[in-house]
C-alpha positions in Angstrom: -19.3 6.9 13.6 -19.7 11.3 13.7 -19.2 13.1 10.6 -17.4 16.5 12.0 -17.2 19.7 9.6 -13.1 20.0 9.2 -9.8 18.3 10.3 -9.4 20.8 12.8 -12.5 19.1 14.9 -10.3 15.8 14.7 -6.1 16.4 14.3 -5.3 19.2 17.1 -2.0 19.5 17.7 -2.0 18.2 21.5 -3.6 15.0 20.1 -1.5 13.7 17.1 -0.2 10.1 17.6 0.4 10.7 21.2 3.7 7.6 21.4 1.0 5.6 24.1 -2.3 5.5 22.1 -1.7 4.1 18.8 -3.8 6.5 15.9 -5.0 5.5 12.7 -5.6 8.1 10.0 -6.5 6.7 6.4 -7.4 9.7 4.0 -8.4 9.8 0.2 -10.7 11.2 -2.6 -13.5 11.3 -1.1 -13.3 10.7 2.8 -10.7 11.5 5.6 -11.0 8.2 8.3 -9.5 8.7 11.8 -9.6 6.3 15.1 -8.2 7.0 18.2 -7.6 4.6 21.1 -7.9 0.6 21.2 -11.3 -1.0 22.7 -9.3 -4.5 21.6 -7.2 -6.1 19.0 -8.9 -8.5 16.6 -7.4 -12.2 17.8 -4.4 -13.7 15.6 -4.7 -16.2 12.6 -4.0 -16.2 8.7 -5.1 -14.5 6.1 -7.6 -17.7 5.4 -9.9 -17.6 8.6 -9.6 -13.6 8.5 -13.1 -13.1 7.8 -14.6 -15.5 10.3 -12.7 -13.5 12.9 -14.1 -10.3 11.5 -17.0 -11.9 11.3 -17.1 -13.3 14.8 -15.5 -9.7 16.4 -18.6 -8.0 15.9 -21.1 -10.6 17.1 -19.0 -11.1 20.3 -18.6 -7.1 20.6 -22.0 -5.8 19.1 -21.4 -2.2 21.2 -18.8 0.6 20.2 -17.5 2.1 16.8 -18.9 0.0 14.3 -15.4 -0.7 12.2 -12.2 -2.5 12.5 -8.8 -0.9 11.1 -5.4 -1.6 10.6 -2.8 -3.7 8.2 -2.8 -6.7 6.4 0.8 -8.6 6.3 2.1 -9.2 2.9 2.8 -13.1 3.9 -0.5 -15.1 3.8 0.9 -17.4 7.0 1.2 -13.9 9.0 -1.5 -12.5 11.2 -3.1 -9.2 10.1 -2.9 -6.3 13.2 -6.9 -5.3 12.7 -7.8 -2.9 16.0 -11.1 -2.3 17.8 -11.1 2.0 18.1 -11.8 3.8 21.0 -13.4 6.0 18.5 -13.5 7.1 14.9 -14.3 10.1 13.1 -15.0 10.4 9.3 -14.5 13.7 7.5 -16.7 13.4 3.8 -14.4 15.0 1.1 -10.8 15.7 0.8 -10.2 18.2 3.6 -6.5 19.7 3.9 -4.1 18.5 7.0 -2.4 20.9 7.9 1.6 20.3 9.4 1.4 20.0 13.2 4.6 20.6 15.5 7.3 18.2 15.4 10.0 17.0 12.8 10.6 14.4 10.4 14.1 14.7 9.9 15.3 17.8 12.6 18.2 20.0 11.6 21.6 20.0 13.1 21.1 16.1 13.4 22.6 14.0 10.6 20.5 11.6 8.7 22.2 8.3 8.1 21.1 6.5 4.8 21.4 2.4 4.5 20.2 0.4 1.1 18.7 -3.5 2.4 19.5 -5.0 0.0 22.6 -2.6 -2.0 21.6 -1.8 -5.3 23.9 -4.2 -6.6 22.4 -7.2 -4.6 18.6 -6.0 -6.1 20.3 -5.6 -9.6 21.5 -9.4 -9.4 18.4 -10.6 -8.0 16.5 -9.2 -11.1 19.0 -10.8 -12.9 18.2 -14.4 -11.3 14.5 -13.7 -11.2 15.1 -13.1 -15.4 16.6 -16.8 -16.0 13.8 -18.0 -14.2 10.8 -16.4 -16.3 13.2 -17.4 -19.2 13.5 -21.3 -17.6 12.1 -23.8 -20.1 8.9 -25.7 -19.0 8.5 -23.4 -15.9 5.1 -21.9 -15.2 6.7 -18.6 -13.6 5.2 -15.4 -15.7 5.6 -12.4 -13.4 7.9 -11.8 -10.6 7.6 -9.0 -8.7 10.7 -8.0 -6.4 11.6 -5.1 -4.2 14.7 -3.3 -2.1 14.6 -1.1 0.7 16.3 2.1 2.4 16.1 2.7 5.9 17.1 6.3 7.1 18.3 6.9 10.7 17.2 10.9 11.8 18.3 12.3 15.3 14.9 12.9 17.0 11.8 10.6 17.0 10.4 11.0 13.6 6.4 13.0 13.4 4.0 10.8 12.3 1.3 14.0 11.6 4.2 16.0 9.5 4.3 13.0 7.6 1.1 12.1 7.0 1.0 16.0 6.3 3.5 16.3 3.5 2.2 12.7 1.8 -1.0 14.6 1.2 0.3 17.0 -0.2 -0.5 14.6 -3.6 -4.4 14.4 -4.6 -3.9 10.9 -6.4 -3.1 8.9 -3.3 -4.2 7.7 -0.6 -2.8 8.9 2.4 -2.6 6.4 5.4 -0.7 5.9 8.6 -2.0 2.9 10.9 -0.4 1.4 13.7 1.7 -1.7 13.9 1.9 -4.3 16.8 5.0 -2.8 18.9 8.5 -4.5 18.7 9.8 -4.9 22.2 7.7 -2.7 23.7 8.2 0.6 21.2 5.4 1.5 18.9 5.7 1.2 14.9 3.5 2.5 11.9 3.0 2.2 8.4 2.6 5.1 6.7 2.3 5.9 3.1 0.6 7.2 0.1 -0.5 4.7 -2.0 -2.1 5.2 -5.7 -3.9 1.6 -5.6 -7.2 0.1 -4.7 -7.4 -3.7 -4.2 -11.1 -4.2 -3.4 -13.8 -1.7 -2.2 -17.1 -3.2 -1.3 -20.2 -0.6 -0.8 -23.6 -2.2 -0.7 -23.7 -5.1 -3.3 -20.8 -3.2 -5.3 -17.7 -4.3 -5.4 -14.6 -2.1 -7.2 -11.0 -2.8 -7.7 -8.4 -0.4 -9.9 -5.3 -2.4 -9.6 -2.4 -1.0 -11.3 0.6 -2.4 -13.1 3.1 -0.7 -15.9 4.5 2.8 -14.8 7.4 5.3 -16.1 8.4 8.3 -14.0 7.0 11.8 -14.4 9.4 15.0 -15.8 9.3 18.1 -14.5 9.0 19.3 -18.5 5.6 19.5 -19.3 6.1 17.9 -23.5 8.9 15.3 -21.9 6.3 14.0 -18.8 3.6 13.5 -22.3 5.8 11.8 -24.1 7.1 9.3 -21.0 3.0 9.2 -20.5 2.0 7.9 -24.0 5.3 5.4 -24.1 4.0 3.8 -21.7 0.3 3.2 -23.1 2.3 2.0 -26.1 4.8 -0.4 -24.5 4.4 -3.8 -25.0 6.0 -5.2 -21.6 3.6 -2.6 -19.5 0.5 -3.9 -21.4 1.4 -7.4 -20.5 2.4 -6.8 -17.1 -0.7 -5.0 -16.5 -2.2 -7.7 -18.0 -1.8 -10.2 -15.8 -2.6 -8.2 -13.1 -6.0 -7.4 -14.6 -6.8 -11.0 -15.8 -5.9 -12.0 -11.7 -8.2 -10.0 -10.6 -11.2 -10.8 -12.6 -10.8 -14.5 -12.1 -10.9 -14.4 -8.7 -14.3 -11.9 -8.8 -15.9 -13.3 -11.8 -17.3 -16.4 -9.7 -18.7 -14.1 -7.4 -20.2 -11.3 -9.2 -23.2 -11.0 -11.9 -21.9 -8.0 -14.1 -18.3 -8.2 -13.4 -16.6 -5.5 -16.0 -13.5 -3.1 -17.1 -15.5 -0.9 -19.0 -13.1 1.7 -19.6 -9.8 -0.9 -20.1 -6.6 0.2 -19.6 -6.2 4.2 -18.5 -3.1 6.1 -17.1 -3.2 6.8 -13.9 -0.9 10.2 -12.3 0.2 10.7 -9.2 2.8 13.6 -8.4 5.7 11.2 -9.0 4.5 8.6 -11.8 3.0 7.4 -13.9 1.1 3.7 -14.1 -1.4 2.2 -16.1 -4.9 1.0 -14.5 -7.9 -0.5 -15.3 -10.9 0.4 -13.1 -13.0 -3.3 -12.6 -16.0 -3.1 -11.2 -19.7 -5.4 -10.4 -22.3 -6.8 -8.4 -22.0 -9.6 -5.3 -24.1 -12.5 -5.7 -24.3 -12.8 -2.1 -24.3 -9.9 -0.2 -23.1 -11.8 2.2 -19.8 -11.5 1.0 -17.7 -9.1 2.7 -15.0 -6.5 2.1 -12.3 -8.5 4.1 -13.4 -12.7 2.4 -12.6 -10.2 -0.8 -9.1 -8.8 0.2 -8.1 -12.0 1.6 -9.3 -14.0 -1.6 -7.5 -11.2 -3.9 -4.2 -10.2 -1.8 -1.8 -10.5 -2.8 -2.4 -9.6 -6.7 0.5 -9.8 -9.3 0.5 -6.2 -9.0 3.4 -7.3 -5.6 3.5 -11.1 -5.9 3.9 -12.1 -9.5 2.3 -15.0 -11.0 1.5 -17.6 -10.3 0.5 -16.5 -7.2 2.7 -19.6 -5.4 5.5 -19.7 -7.4 6.4 -16.0 -7.6 6.0 -16.1 -3.7 8.7 -18.8 -3.6 10.8 -17.2 -5.8 10.4 -13.7 -3.6 10.9 -15.7 -0.6 14.8 -16.9 -1.9 15.3 -13.8 -4.1 14.8 -10.4 -1.4 16.4 -11.7 1.8 14.0 -10.2 4.2 10.4 -10.2 4.7 8.3 -7.7 3.3 6.2 -7.7 7.0 3.5 -5.1 5.8 5.1 -3.7 2.8 2.9 -4.7 -0.2 0.0 -6.2 2.2 -2.9 -4.1 2.5 -4.4 -1.3 4.8 -8.0 0.0 4.9 -11.1 -0.9 6.8 -14.3 -2.8 7.8 -17.5 -3.1 9.2 -20.3 -5.1 10.2 -21.9 -5.0 7.5 -19.3 -6.4 5.4 -18.7 -2.5 3.5 -14.9 -1.8 3.6 -12.0 -0.3 1.4 -8.6 -2.0 1.1 -5.7 -0.4 0.0 -2.6 -2.1 -1.1 0.2 -1.0 0.9 2.6 0.1 -1.1 4.7 3.7 -1.1 5.1 3.5 2.2 7.7 3.0 5.0 7.6 1.7 8.3 8.1 3.9 11.5 9.6 2.8 14.9 10.8 5.9 16.7 14.2 7.9 15.3 14.5 5.4 12.6 12.1 4.4 8.9 12.7 1.6 6.2 11.0 2.3 3.3 9.9 0.3 0.5 9.4 -0.4 -3.0 8.8 -2.7 -5.9 8.9 -3.5 -9.2 7.6 -6.2 -11.8 9.8 -8.4 -13.6 8.5 -10.1 -17.1 10.3 -11.0 -19.5 11.4 -8.0 -21.4 12.9 -6.9 -18.1 16.1 -5.4 -17.6 18.1 -4.9 -14.0 19.2 -1.5 -15.0 15.7 -0.8 -15.4 13.9 -1.9 -12.4 16.9 -0.7 -10.3 15.7 2.8 -12.0 11.9 1.7 -11.5 12.2 1.4 -7.4 14.7 4.2 -7.2 11.9 6.0 -9.0 9.2 4.7 -6.8 11.4 5.9 -3.4 10.7 9.7 -4.3 7.4 10.3 -3.0 8.2 9.1 0.4 11.6 10.7 0.3 10.9 13.9 -0.3 8.2 13.8 2.9 11.7 12.8 4.3 13.2 16.4 2.2 15.3 14.1 1.0 15.5 13.0 -2.8 17.1 10.3 -4.9 20.1 12.1 -6.1 20.8 12.5 -2.3 20.8 8.6 -1.2 23.5 7.8 -3.8 23.3 4.3 -5.2 20.6 3.7 -2.5 
């Protein structure tokens, strides 16, 4: 992998995401990774055999960039879309992304906005989910329900411009990854996630789950009050504890010194406060790869619920649509087993002139339909702002 000194070396305007050549961007706090072209696609399968397929791929094709990049869908039975690029470039440190040519929502064109499901339908689903949580003898402890907003604009959406606008928030990881084409039409998953699913760096393992959130305020006093209220919230801390508990349960048998030394802490993005816990440990077996860890952890209670199988069944019954790659994972892995995988939230699927934005909320006893509807609206704000919109402008959506 080459390490140029500036992003100007790797993202010139004339190479920015040509329609017939999928490209990949992952910009975190300490590096920016870009991939160009597709040398090979990883054969399809389910998440249960993903690690073995990745291992076999690197054994069969030892030449070329030592990396696979791409996305894992929400559904465990669906196939991941991982690519071996023709060229992969990494810039160490956080660098600014200038906005190349292109428009997100061109002037002079109307933007059509459609809620899917509607706000009323989502609120009704939350109410039904709460009823399930309160059933006598039931095992459900948490359900995460999501909704989407569809945008249609006059011209094709510029992926580089969208990435650059999302990247103004230094607290998130900005990403754009190709998805399987639909009837020959290129698709991308683009977003700004605050949540690390898992990283493996040599024998060391890291995870930073988030659950429990509150809207930020432009008023500094109100903003601090919102943060302090979130830290004190029994409901939000209980919701957060379920996620940490599950991740610790999965990783504990694989690690010698798994710990969360700092406990629950606040994580701030430009639009939201989150409760977060940094988890770290050392692998017992260095042969356990990042993709294997991701496959074991996904989906966490932060995007699914708990217990996993019961929550997933409730989601499929209540949401009414296929999540696709939303609430999955995006990232990379190499032949040594190292890699980083982030939870694919605060994102949108982009196809030509159309975008589908997603947001979800964790439902636990004490949640309300009104509160969860408001939470999803706030979580839409980062993507909406990248399109030049606000939550208020999309009405009840």
